[in-house]
C-alpha positions as CSV (number, residue, x, y, z in Angstrom):
1,M,0.0,-0.1,0.1
2,A,2.7,2.4,0.9
3,S,5.2,3.6,-1.3
4,S,9.1,3.8,-0.3
5,T,9.5,7.7,-1.3
6,G,5.8,8.5,0.3
7,N,5.3,10.8,-2.6
8,D,2.2,9.1,-3.6
9,V,0.5,8.2,-0.2
10,I,-0.9,9.9,2.8
11,L,1.6,10.4,5.6
12,L,1.1,11.6,9.1
13,A,2.2,14.8,8.2
14,H,-0.5,15.3,6.0
15,G,-2.7,15.9,9.3
16,D,-0.4,18.1,11.2
17,G,-1.8,21.4,9.9
18,G,1.5,22.2,8.2
19,L,3.1,22.5,4.6
20,L,1.7,19.2,3.5
21,T,-1.6,19.8,4.8
22,H,-1.8,22.8,2.7
23,R,-0.5,21.2,-0.3
24,L,-3.2,18.6,0.1
25,L,-5.9,20.9,0.3
26,E,-4.6,23.2,-2.5
27,K,-4.3,20.1,-4.9
28,Y,-7.0,17.9,-4.0
29,F,-9.5,19.4,-2.4
30,L,-9.9,23.1,-3.4
31,P,-9.9,22.7,-6.9
32,R,-12.4,20.2,-7.1
33,F,-14.5,21.8,-4.5
34,D,-14.1,25.1,-5.8
35,N,-16.9,27.9,-4.9
36,E,-17.0,31.4,-3.4
37,L,-18.0,30.2,0.2
38,L,-15.5,27.9,0.5
39,H,-12.5,30.0,-0.6
40,Q,-13.6,32.2,2.3
41,L,-11.3,29.6,3.9
42,T,-12.5,30.9,7.5
43,D,-13.1,28.5,10.7
44,A,-16.8,28.3,9.9
45,A,-18.6,29.0,6.5
46,S,-21.0,31.9,6.4
47,F,-24.0,32.0,4.0
48,P,-27.3,33.5,3.2
49,V,-30.7,31.9,4.2
50,K,-34.3,32.1,3.2
51,P,-36.9,33.2,5.6
52,G,-38.6,30.1,7.0
53,H,-37.5,26.5,8.6
54,M,-33.9,25.1,7.9
55,A,-33.1,21.8,8.1
56,I,-30.0,19.8,9.0
57,T,-28.6,16.2,9.1
58,T,-25.3,14.4,9.6
59,D,-24.1,11.1,8.7
60,A,-21.0,9.0,8.9
61,F,-19.9,6.7,5.9
62,V,-17.6,3.7,6.4
63,V,-18.5,1.4,3.5
64,D,-16.1,-1.6,2.7
65,P,-15.1,-1.9,0.1
66,I,-14.4,2.0,-0.9
67,F,-15.3,1.6,-4.5
68,F,-17.9,-0.6,-5.7
69,P,-19.7,-0.8,-9.1
70,A,-21.4,2.3,-10.0
71,G,-20.2,4.2,-6.8
72,D,-17.7,4.9,-4.2
73,I,-17.5,6.1,-0.5
74,G,-17.6,9.6,-2.1
75,K,-20.6,9.5,-3.9
76,L,-22.2,7.5,-1.0
77,A,-21.3,10.5,1.1
78,V,-23.1,13.1,-0.9
79,C,-26.3,11.2,-1.8
80,G,-26.6,9.6,1.7
81,T,-26.6,13.2,3.3
82,V,-28.6,14.9,0.2
83,N,-31.0,12.1,0.4
84,D,-31.9,12.5,4.1
85,L,-32.7,16.2,3.6
86,A,-34.5,15.4,0.5
87,V,-37.1,12.9,1.8
88,S,-37.6,15.3,4.9
89,G,-39.0,17.8,2.4
90,A,-36.1,20.1,2.3
91,K,-34.1,21.5,-0.7
92,P,-30.3,20.7,0.1
93,L,-27.9,23.5,-0.6
94,Y,-24.8,23.3,1.4
95,L,-22.6,20.3,2.7
96,A,-19.5,20.1,5.2
97,A,-17.3,17.2,4.7
98,S,-14.9,15.5,7.1
99,F,-12.1,13.0,6.2
100,I,-10.5,10.7,8.3
101,I,-7.6,8.8,6.4
102,E,-5.4,6.4,7.5
103,E,-1.7,6.8,7.0
104,G,-0.3,5.0,3.7
105,F,-3.7,5.5,1.8
106,P,-3.0,6.3,-1.8
107,L,-3.3,9.7,-3.0
108,A,-4.5,8.6,-6.2
109,S,-7.3,6.7,-4.5
110,L,-8.0,10.1,-2.7
111,E,-8.0,12.0,-5.7
112,R,-10.5,9.5,-7.4
113,I,-12.8,10.0,-4.3
114,V,-12.7,13.8,-4.3
115,A,-13.5,13.7,-8.1
116,S,-16.5,11.8,-7.3
117,I,-17.6,14.1,-4.5
118,A,-17.5,17.1,-6.8
119,K,-19.2,15.1,-9.6
120,T,-22.5,14.0,-7.0
121,C,-22.5,17.6,-5.8
122,S,-23.0,18.8,-9.2
123,E,-25.6,16.7,-10.0
124,A,-27.2,17.2,-6.6
125,G,-26.9,21.0,-7.1
126,V,-25.0,21.4,-3.7
127,A,-21.9,22.9,-2.7
128,I,-19.2,22.0,-0.4
129,V,-18.6,25.0,2.0
130,A,-16.8,23.5,5.1
131,G,-14.6,20.5,6.0
132,D,-11.7,19.2,7.8
133,T,-9.1,16.3,7.3
134,K,-7.4,14.2,9.9
135,V,-4.7,11.5,9.3
136,V,-4.5,8.6,11.9
137,G,-1.7,5.8,11.8
138,R,-1.9,2.6,10.1
139,G,-4.3,0.4,11.5
140,Q,-6.2,3.1,13.4
141,A,-8.8,3.4,10.5
142,D,-9.7,1.4,7.4
143,K,-8.4,3.3,4.8
144,I,-10.8,6.0,4.6
145,Y,-13.9,7.5,6.8
146,I,-15.9,10.6,5.5
147,T,-18.7,12.4,7.7
148,T,-21.1,14.8,6.0
149,T,-23.3,17.3,7.1
150,G,-26.0,18.8,5.2
151,I,-28.1,22.0,5.1
152,G,-31.0,23.2,3.4
153,Y,-34.5,24.9,3.7
154,L,-37.8,23.2,4.2
155,L,-39.7,23.5,0.8
156,P,-43.0,25.8,1.8
157,E,-45.3,23.3,0.2
158,A,-43.7,20.4,2.2
159,R,-46.3,18.9,5.0
160,L,-44.5,15.6,5.8
161,G,-45.2,13.8,9.0
162,Y,-46.3,10.6,10.6
163,R,-49.4,12.2,11.9
164,R,-50.7,12.9,8.2
165,I,-50.8,9.2,7.5
166,E,-54.4,7.7,7.3
167,P,-56.1,4.4,6.0
168,G,-56.8,4.7,2.5
169,D,-53.3,6.0,1.4
170,C,-51.1,4.8,-1.0
171,I,-47.5,3.6,-0.8
172,I,-45.1,4.1,-4.2
173,I,-41.4,3.6,-4.6
174,N,-39.3,4.7,-7.2
175,G,-37.9,1.5,-8.3
176,P,-36.3,-1.7,-7.8
177,L,-34.8,-2.6,-4.2
178,G,-31.7,-4.3,-2.9
179,N,-29.4,-3.4,-5.8
180,H,-26.8,-1.3,-3.8
181,G,-26.5,-3.8,-0.9
182,L,-25.9,-6.8,-3.1
183,S,-23.3,-4.8,-5.0
184,V,-21.5,-4.1,-2.1
185,L,-21.7,-7.4,-0.7
186,L,-20.6,-9.1,-4.0
187,E,-17.9,-6.8,-4.6
188,R,-16.6,-7.4,-0.8
189,E,-16.6,-10.8,-0.8
190,S,-15.4,-11.7,-4.4
191,F,-17.8,-14.2,-5.2
192,D,-17.4,-15.8,-8.8
193,M,-20.9,-14.1,-10.1
194,D,-20.9,-12.0,-13.0
195,A,-24.4,-11.0,-12.3
196,G,-23.8,-7.2,-13.6
197,I,-25.6,-6.1,-10.2
198,V,-24.4,-2.4,-9.9
199,S,-25.2,0.1,-6.9
200,D,-28.3,2.3,-7.5
201,C,-26.6,5.1,-5.3
202,A,-28.0,8.6,-6.6
203,P,-29.3,11.9,-5.3
204,L,-33.0,12.1,-5.3
205,N,-33.7,15.5,-4.5
206,G,-34.9,16.4,-7.8
207,M,-37.5,13.7,-7.7
208,T,-38.6,14.5,-4.2
209,E,-38.8,18.2,-4.4
210,R,-41.0,17.7,-8.0
211,L,-43.3,15.2,-6.0
212,I,-43.9,17.8,-3.1
213,R,-44.1,21.0,-5.3
214,Q,-46.6,19.3,-7.5
215,F,-48.7,16.9,-5.3
216,P,-50.2,18.5,-2.2
217,S,-51.1,15.1,-0.6
218,V,-47.7,13.5,-0.7
219,K,-47.9,12.8,3.5
220,F,-44.3,11.1,4.3
221,M,-41.3,10.0,2.4
222,R,-38.3,7.9,3.5
223,D,-35.0,6.9,2.0
224,L,-34.6,3.3,2.1
225,T,-31.0,2.9,3.3
226,R,-29.8,0.6,6.4
227,G,-32.3,-2.4,7.1
228,G,-33.8,-1.7,3.7
229,F,-37.3,-1.5,2.8
230,A,-39.0,-3.7,5.4
231,T,-37.2,-2.2,8.2
232,N,-38.5,1.3,7.3
233,A,-41.7,0.2,6.6
234,K,-42.0,-1.3,9.9
235,E,-40.6,1.8,11.6
236,I,-43.4,3.8,9.8
237,A,-46.1,1.7,10.8
238,L,-45.2,2.0,14.4
239,Q,-44.5,5.7,14.5
240,A,-48.0,6.5,12.8
241,A,-49.8,3.5,14.5
242,V,-51.3,2.2,11.1
243,D,-50.6,-1.0,9.4
244,L,-49.0,-1.2,5.8
245,R,-50.5,-3.7,3.5
246,L,-48.0,-4.7,0.4
247,D,-48.3,-6.7,-2.5
248,E,-45.2,-9.0,-3.2
249,K,-46.1,-8.9,-7.1
250,S,-46.1,-5.3,-7.2
251,I,-42.5,-4.9,-5.5
252,P,-39.9,-4.3,-8.3
253,I,-36.8,-6.4,-7.7
254,D,-34.6,-7.0,-10.7
255,D,-34.3,-10.6,-12.0
256,N,-30.5,-10.6,-11.1
257,V,-31.0,-9.3,-7.5
258,K,-33.7,-11.9,-7.0
259,G,-31.7,-14.8,-8.5
260,I,-28.6,-14.0,-6.4
261,T,-30.2,-13.5,-3.3
262,D,-32.0,-16.7,-3.4
263,I,-28.7,-18.4,-3.8
264,L,-27.1,-16.7,-1.0
265,G,-30.3,-16.7,1.1
266,L,-30.7,-13.1,1.7
267,D,-34.3,-11.2,1.4
268,P,-33.8,-8.1,-0.9
269,L,-36.4,-6.6,1.3
270,Y,-33.8,-6.0,3.7
271,L,-31.1,-5.0,1.9
272,A,-29.8,-1.6,1.7
273,N,-30.6,1.1,-1.2
274,E,-29.1,4.5,-1.7
275,G,-31.2,5.8,-4.6
276,K,-34.7,4.5,-3.7
277,F,-37.4,6.2,-1.3
278,L,-40.8,5.4,-0.2
279,A,-43.7,8.1,-0.4
280,I,-46.8,8.0,1.0
281,I,-49.7,9.7,-0.7
282,S,-53.6,9.8,-1.0
283,K,-55.0,7.5,-3.4
284,K,-56.3,10.1,-5.9
285,E,-52.8,11.5,-6.8
286,A,-51.0,8.3,-6.3
287,G,-51.1,7.3,-10.0
288,K,-50.2,10.7,-11.1
289,A,-47.2,10.8,-9.3
290,V,-46.0,7.6,-10.5
291,D,-46.2,8.6,-14.0
292,L,-44.2,11.8,-13.1
293,L,-41.4,9.3,-11.8
294,Q,-41.8,7.1,-14.7
295,N,-41.9,9.7,-17.5
296,E,-40.0,12.7,-16.3
297,F,-37.2,10.9,-14.1
298,S,-36.9,7.8,-16.2
299,C,-38.2,5.6,-13.0
300,T,-39.9,3.1,-15.4
301,K,-40.3,0.6,-12.6
302,S,-42.0,3.0,-10.1
303,C,-45.2,1.7,-8.8
304,I,-47.7,1.7,-6.4
305,I,-46.9,-1.5,-3.7
306,G,-49.8,-1.0,-1.4
307,T,-51.9,0.9,0.9
308,I,-52.3,1.9,4.4
309,D,-54.9,0.4,6.8
310,A,-56.2,1.3,10.5
311,G,-54.1,-0.9,12.8
312,K,-51.1,-1.1,15.5
313,G,-48.1,-0.8,13.8
314,D,-47.9,-4.1,11.6
315,V,-46.5,-4.8,8.0
316,F,-48.4,-7.5,6.1
317,L,-47.1,-8.7,2.8
318,K,-49.3,-10.7,0.4
319,T,-47.0,-13.1,-1.2
320,E,-46.9,-14.4,-4.8
321,L,-48.4,-17.8,-3.4
322,G,-51.2,-15.8,-2.0
323,G,-50.4,-16.0,1.8
324,T,-49.6,-13.4,4.1
325,R,-46.2,-12.8,5.6
326,R,-45.6,-10.3,8.8
327,L,-42.5,-8.1,8.0
328,N,-40.4,-7.0,10.9
329,M,-37.3,-5.2,11.6
330,L,-34.1,-6.5,10.3
331,T,-32.2,-8.3,13.3
332,G,-28.4,-8.7,13.7
333,A,-26.3,-7.0,10.9
334,P,-25.8,-9.7,7.9
335,L,-24.4,-6.9,5.8
336,P,-22.2,-4.7,8.2
337,R,-20.7,-1.3,6.6
338,I,-22.4,-0.7,3.5
339,C,-23.0,2.5,3.9
């Protein structure tokens, strides 16, 4: 991993605040994250805010491996934080990013990650306005960890909350489930399977903003990350004190994902996603919302997958065989470090 000259890897001195730290910032970070607010280079970013409610979220990313099909830890760090804001009814604006890097980490890999962050920020329409870098000794971290904090403002049309969910509402998702978690697992374990499965990691704020602005009856949203769809559905049912009734035939899962999970004994409903969200919306607007996702955002497999019933926090899945399965939260950690 390390070079005998130290010219192409991270050194402890890169984190001491001296010359090498400044060179790291000037060569790798500042050119990629170029914007007026960041170039102030003060201890805290200062930016204008609109009247109304702001939204803030923070997350840490420790995925293993750091590079996986159609994504990497940098893209994940941006999408994860942007999407948490987006499904909360906010328009993401700014990110702060902190990096913990292990001594000996290749500078070429750092450059690749920083470039990915910059590209994803551009796609999401957000700017990195503050950050920090720390270097730890060999064995004190696993390559690189990234923490991102996101700030945005709540859309004036957004009225999202558990209390708005009521019987008769429809549940929609924007596409197939399980791709991210399975792609990371296959890359990590090096299974001899050429399944063509890639991560769905993507910013969702363009979709969520359009839905919120166009459909007043959008009542709740959730991105389906750790614990997958099933765990998030159960959390929603408990918090809203309702039952979710789902149709297994309607839930989109790609054939290659279904095939590999069957072989490995995994349930795609419990695998993490990084570009999928669930929305609860009134029955009268659900079909139009799906049409919007399919036609304007190319989410061809977006669909209605179930409805809300009166209840006490259960999730019922009508199986393809006609039976009923009760979904609960994920127990244990079959796929750790996937986000």
